[in-house]
Backbone bond lengths (Angstrom), bond angles and torsions (degrees), N, CA, C in turn:
res aa  C-N    CA-C-N  psi(-1)  N-CA   C-N-CA  omega(-1)  CA-C   N-CA-C  phi
1 X - - - 1.443 - - 1.514 108.21 -
2 X 1.316 117.16 121.78 1.456 119.67 179.55 1.519 109.52 -99.26
3 X 1.284 114.53 146.09 1.456 120.54 179.73 1.515 108.26 -120.78
4 X 1.268 116.12 143.25 1.451 120.75 178.83 1.520 109.52 -76.52
5 X 1.311 116.65 134.11 1.456 121.11 -179.68 1.527 111.53 -75.37
6 X 1.358 117.17 -8.50 1.454 120.42 -177.78 1.514 113.14 -75.91
7 X 1.336 118.99 -19.98 1.458 122.37 -173.71 1.521 110.86 -117.94
8 X 1.320 115.51 70.64 1.460 119.36 178.52 1.516 110.11 -148.32
9 X 1.331 114.12 164.94 1.455 120.34 173.30 1.521 107.19 -128.84
10 X 1.309 115.52 156.87 1.462 121.37 -177.56 1.521 108.19 -120.20
11 X 1.335 115.39 136.59 1.465 120.62 175.63 1.518 107.59 -127.22
12 X 1.308 116.66 127.33 1.462 121.44 178.56 1.529 108.64 -92.95
13 X 1.330 115.70 133.14 1.457 121.38 -179.72 1.518 107.89 -125.32
14 X 1.333 116.09 130.17 1.466 121.59 177.05 1.523 107.53 -95.05
15 X 1.320 116.42 119.51 1.458 122.80 -179.89 1.530 109.89 -78.98
16 X 1.349 116.91 159.42 1.476 119.35 178.55 1.526 113.36 -55.63
17 X 1.331 117.09 -27.98 1.463 120.35 179.84 1.523 112.16 -73.33
18 X 1.345 117.07 -11.12 1.449 121.07 -178.57 1.523 112.97 100.85
19 X 1.321 116.86 -14.06 1.463 120.71 178.30 1.526 109.49 -72.06
20 X 1.303 116.28 147.74 1.459 122.22 178.54 1.518 108.87 -111.20
21 X 1.337 115.46 133.93 1.455 119.74 175.87 1.521 108.34 -121.59
22 X 1.331 115.48 155.43 1.450 120.66 176.18 1.520 108.20 -110.68
23 X 1.332 116.27 130.33 1.456 121.81 178.23 1.520 107.06 -108.98
24 X 1.331 116.19 126.44 1.458 121.51 178.97 1.518 109.35 -96.27
25 X 1.325 116.38 132.12 1.455 122.46 174.96 1.521 106.99 -114.82
26 X 1.334 116.91 122.32 1.444 121.59 -178.83 1.521 110.72 -92.60
27 X 1.315 116.98 148.59 1.456 123.33 -174.54 1.513 113.71 -65.16
28 X 1.330 119.68 -18.91 1.465 119.40 -179.00 1.511 112.76 -83.20
29 X 1.341 117.07 4.32 1.464 120.93 176.24 1.520 108.26 -79.62
30 X 1.369 120.31 135.68 1.460 121.80 -177.24 1.518 114.35 -55.47
31 X 1.324 117.62 -35.62 1.458 119.39 -178.23 1.521 110.92 -68.90
32 X 1.326 117.48 -27.02 1.449 121.37 -178.65 1.523 113.11 -84.94
33 X 1.306 117.15 -33.72 1.448 120.60 -173.23 1.509 112.81 -92.79
34 X 1.309 117.10 -3.92 1.449 119.01 -175.79 1.517 110.49 77.27
35 X 1.315 116.67 19.64 1.465 122.48 -179.62 1.505 111.55 -68.84
36 X 1.286 116.50 -166.11 1.459 120.72 -171.68 1.520 111.84 -81.96
37 X 1.307 115.45 95.32 1.464 120.39 170.47 1.524 106.55 -87.32
38 X 1.332 118.26 152.46 1.463 120.11 179.61 1.518 111.45 -57.61
39 X 1.304 115.82 151.26 1.459 120.35 177.76 1.523 109.13 -60.57
40 X 1.319 116.74 139.14 1.449 120.50 -178.99 1.517 109.70 -83.00
41 X 1.321 117.17 131.77 1.457 120.98 -179.85 1.523 110.71 -62.11
42 X 1.312 115.96 138.35 1.469 119.54 -178.04 1.524 111.51 -72.47
43 X 1.339 118.52 -32.01 1.471 121.13 -177.93 1.521 112.80 -91.04
44 X 1.299 118.79 -15.03 1.453 121.85 -178.65 1.518 111.28 120.09
45 X 1.310 114.88 164.78 1.453 120.35 -177.70 1.527 113.06 -71.46
46 X 1.322 118.61 -16.34 1.459 121.74 -178.38 1.529 112.48 -79.35
47 X 1.340 117.97 -6.35 1.464 121.83 -179.07 1.528 109.27 -101.64
48 X 1.328 116.08 126.37 1.465 122.03 -178.16 1.532 110.35 -71.21
49 X 1.329 118.25 128.93 1.460 120.27 177.81 1.525 112.72 -73.69
50 X 1.324 117.86 -15.52 1.464 121.42 -178.66 1.525 112.83 -90.38
51 X 1.350 117.47 -43.38 1.473 119.60 -174.22 1.526 113.49 -125.38
52 X 1.328 118.14 0.33 1.468 124.79 178.83 1.532 113.84 67.89
53 X 1.322 117.83 13.21 1.462 120.81 174.27 1.519 108.55 -62.87
54 X 1.330 116.27 147.41 1.459 121.03 -179.76 1.531 110.50 -101.27
55 X 1.338 116.03 24.07 1.465 120.62 -175.47 1.529 114.10 -111.68
56 X 1.329 117.67 18.70 1.469 120.46 -179.24 1.522 109.09 -64.10
57 X 1.328 115.97 137.12 1.460 120.79 -179.53 1.525 109.49 -129.83
58 X 1.324 116.69 156.97 1.464 119.70 179.08 1.524 110.81 -78.82
59 X 1.312 115.41 139.03 1.467 121.27 173.65 1.531 108.18 -94.89
60 X 1.334 115.09 -40.64 1.463 121.19 178.79 1.516 108.37 -156.29
61 X 1.325 115.75 149.91 1.457 120.05 171.98 1.507 109.50 -152.29
62 X 1.320 114.11 145.63 1.457 120.23 178.89 1.521 108.62 -152.49
63 X 1.319 115.32 158.15 1.460 119.84 -179.76 1.522 110.09 -63.15
64 X 1.322 115.55 139.62 1.460 120.99 178.31 1.524 110.03 -124.79
65 X 1.294 117.57 16.68 1.457 123.64 -179.04 1.506 108.76 156.24
66 X 1.306 116.85 178.50 1.460 119.24 -178.10 1.530 113.45 -62.34
67 X 1.324 117.54 -27.83 1.467 119.52 -177.19 1.526 112.45 -135.16
68 X 1.331 117.82 23.04 1.467 121.91 -179.15 1.528 110.67 -134.24
69 X 1.329 115.33 152.51 1.459 121.81 178.75 1.524 109.53 -128.56
70 X 1.324 116.02 138.43 1.457 122.80 173.59 1.527 106.05 -93.35
71 X 1.345 116.86 115.23 1.460 121.19 -172.85 1.526 109.89 -123.37
72 X 1.330 116.15 131.75 1.457 122.27 171.83 1.519 107.07 -102.59
73 X 1.344 115.94 127.81 1.464 122.18 -174.03 1.521 110.75 -117.66
74 X 1.345 115.95 152.25 1.464 121.72 178.51 1.523 109.93 -139.30
75 X 1.341 115.77 136.45 1.460 121.42 175.20 1.534 108.03 -104.86
76 X 1.336 118.44 121.88 1.459 120.57 -179.27 1.532 113.06 -74.13
77 X 1.329 118.00 -18.11 1.469 119.91 -178.82 1.518 112.79 -76.39
78 X 1.327 116.84 -49.34 1.470 119.84 -175.53 1.520 112.11 -112.20
79 X 1.320 117.46 2.27 1.466 124.45 179.41 1.525 112.53 65.78
80 X 1.329 117.52 24.11 1.462 122.39 176.18 1.518 109.24 -66.73
81 X 1.322 116.83 140.78 1.458 122.71 177.27 1.522 107.09 -131.72
82 X 1.306 117.65 127.55 1.453 121.47 -179.08 1.507 111.33 -141.13
83 X 1.332 115.19 163.23 1.447 121.52 -178.48 1.516 108.28 -142.61
84 X 1.319 117.15 145.13 1.453 120.64 176.86 1.505 111.49 -166.20
85 X 1.319 115.22 166.89 1.456 122.32 175.01 1.518 106.43 -106.55
86 X 1.330 116.59 122.85 1.457 122.24 -173.14 1.523 110.36 -126.28
87 X 1.331 115.66 153.78 1.466 120.17 178.75 1.522 109.43 -68.29
88 X 1.309 115.23 152.71 1.464 121.46 -175.23 1.525 112.48 -58.98
89 X 1.335 117.79 -37.89 1.462 121.20 -179.02 1.530 111.34 -60.87
90 X 1.323 117.34 -42.19 1.467 121.28 178.86 1.527 110.70 -65.97
91 X 1.326 116.97 -40.21 1.467 121.26 179.62 1.529 110.26 -68.06
92 X 1.336 117.27 -35.67 1.467 120.06 177.09 1.529 110.81 -65.75
93 X 1.346 117.12 -40.37 1.467 119.87 176.45 1.526 110.27 -63.88
94 X 1.333 117.14 -38.06 1.467 122.07 176.46 1.525 109.93 -61.96
95 X 1.320 116.81 -43.88 1.465 121.61 179.32 1.530 110.56 -62.55
96 X 1.339 117.28 -39.62 1.464 120.65 176.88 1.525 110.95 -64.78
97 X 1.333 117.09 -39.37 1.465 121.11 177.35 1.530 110.28 -64.24
98 X 1.332 117.09 -39.88 1.469 120.68 176.36 1.528 110.80 -63.01
99 X 1.334 116.63 -39.59 1.473 120.64 177.44 1.528 110.75 -62.80
100 X 1.344 116.99 -42.80 1.471 120.21 177.85 1.526 110.51 -62.21
101 X 1.322 117.20 -41.44 1.462 120.59 178.23 1.519 111.70 -64.06
102 X 1.329 116.78 -39.97 1.466 120.85 177.86 1.524 110.61 -63.45
103 X 1.336 116.44 -43.06 1.473 120.40 178.23 1.526 110.96 -61.24
104 X 1.332 117.27 -40.63 1.467 120.67 179.15 1.528 110.54 -65.08
105 X 1.333 117.46 -41.94 1.461 120.83 178.82 1.525 111.46 -64.56
106 X 1.325 116.59 -43.50 1.473 120.42 179.94 1.528 109.82 -64.26
107 X 1.320 117.20 -41.28 1.465 120.84 178.53 1.529 110.66 -62.06
108 X 1.328 117.61 -45.50 1.462 121.16 177.76 1.520 111.41 -62.68
109 X 1.334 116.62 -40.90 1.464 120.73 178.91 1.522 110.74 -62.43
110 X 1.329 117.31 -42.53 1.466 120.30 179.90 1.527 111.21 -64.50
111 X 1.342 117.51 -41.16 1.472 120.30 177.38 1.522 110.73 -63.50
112 X 1.334 117.18 -41.69 1.462 121.28 179.52 1.532 110.71 -65.29
113 X 1.333 117.24 -42.55 1.465 120.25 178.74 1.526 110.56 -63.14
114 X 1.327 116.92 -41.28 1.463 120.47 179.49 1.530 110.61 -64.35
115 X 1.349 117.18 -44.01 1.468 120.73 179.22 1.525 110.55 -62.87
116 X 1.323 117.26 -40.95 1.472 120.62 178.44 1.528 110.99 -65.00
117 X 1.334 116.59 -42.27 1.467 120.03 179.62 1.523 110.66 -64.69
118 X 1.342 117.68 -42.03 1.458 120.85 178.12 1.530 110.36 -60.99
119 X 1.323 116.77 -40.30 1.463 120.99 178.64 1.533 110.96 -64.66
120 X 1.333 116.51 -42.70 1.467 120.11 178.49 1.523 110.84 -63.66
121 X 1.314 117.35 -41.23 1.469 121.13 179.39 1.528 110.21 -64.09
122 X 1.329 117.13 -43.64 1.468 120.79 178.73 1.524 110.76 -60.54
123 X 1.338 117.59 -43.07 1.464 120.34 179.47 1.529 111.25 -67.46
124 X 1.339 117.34 -36.66 1.453 121.45 179.01 1.535 110.20 -66.43
125 X 1.332 117.06 -44.40 1.474 121.02 178.78 1.526 110.13 -62.96
126 X 1.342 117.04 -41.87 1.460 121.00 178.35 1.532 110.46 -61.61
127 X 1.333 116.43 -41.76 1.466 120.43 179.05 1.527 110.86 -67.07
128 X 1.336 118.21 -38.46 1.474 121.07 176.77 1.521 111.02 -63.27
129 X 1.329 116.06 -45.34 1.475 120.63 -179.52 1.527 111.34 -62.28
130 X 1.320 117.13 -30.74 1.468 120.88 -177.57 1.534 111.64 -92.98
131 X 1.328 117.55 10.04 1.472 122.56 -178.38 1.530 112.18 53.29
132 X 1.330 116.34 40.82 1.464 120.61 179.00 1.525 112.21 -99.25
133 X 1.320 117.40 2.96 1.454 120.38 179.66 1.523 108.44 -115.00
134 X 1.305 114.86 127.16 1.448 123.16 -177.53 1.522 109.55 -113.99
135 X 1.336 118.20 159.06 1.467 121.43 177.82 1.514 112.46 -57.25
136 X 1.328 117.49 -32.54 1.467 120.29 -178.65 1.544 112.60 -72.28
137 X 1.353 117.25 -9.89 1.470 120.78 176.13 1.526 111.95 -72.02
138 X 1.337 115.26 -13.43 1.458 118.79 -178.21 1.475 109.34 -107.12
């Protein structure tokens, strides 16, 4: 398939290594031509269209134009798998929702670790008080 070089745009991206690459976007791409991109979910990409779970996560995502992303999504509740090209603003809101979910998980993990440590300390103190710990235990 040949593409005409007359209908493209160029975007320069600076990589973390300092190298610069040029990405060419051709006009026949749906995100560039205003073609039919999938309907954008009203509640956000984190909500499953099949079961309404709020746990949808990205499997893969990559740029699909200067302001669009091609995202593959997965729902762990119903095993739904979907793909679409979405505007950058929607993907950024999805990324913020993922960050909030990560913060909630980390907070829960820290509370669980603290509760487990407190329980271990209580059992250790009880064992010390009952003379159940000997030097050879270490």
